[in-house]
C-alpha positions, 0 to 999 in steps of 0.5 A: 456523405451526409453533407452531400445529401443535405446539400442535394436536398437544399438545392432541390428546395431552393433551385426552383424558387431561384429559377422562377426569379430569373424568369421574372427578372427577364420579364421586368428587363423586357418591360424596362427596355420597351419603356426606354424604346417608347421614350426614344420613339416619342423623341423621334416623333417630336423631332420628325412629326411621325413615328418610324414606319414598320418598314423603317423599324427601330433602327430608325432610332439609331440612323436616319432611314433616309431623308427624314426631315428633323431627324436628330438622333441617335435616340438611344445611347447604345445600339438596338438590344434584343429582348432578354431571350435573344430575339429582336423586339417586334415593332409595328406602326401604325399599331393595333393598340396605339400609335405603335405596337412594340412587344416581345413574345417572351421565352417561348417566342410565340403569342400567348403563354404565361409566366416567362412565356407571356408577352411583354408589350408597350400597350399594357406594360409601358404605355405608348 
């Protein structure tokens, strides 16, 4: 019985710290994915002369969206991943913060927030 109480106390102390690290890890993973997308988008632009339009989206990195001269992809080794919270990344071209805007809204999926719910974007975290 004493062992169970000690284990419960340890779990109560260590658990919250561990879960906060998981959330921070997802933020780091999203920033890394956005940086990889940025490199692929830059290569796409070098080959074609422009970034994919908002309508073409990130899928233009995997398959020629139709008649794009110079397209020499796929520009990513694997498919287009979702963000660490299971939602598609948001992509706009032209962007409001650069040539393109690429971002995830974080855990809560809505603009604003702090911690794990903070946006991860190309203009503050990875550079576009």
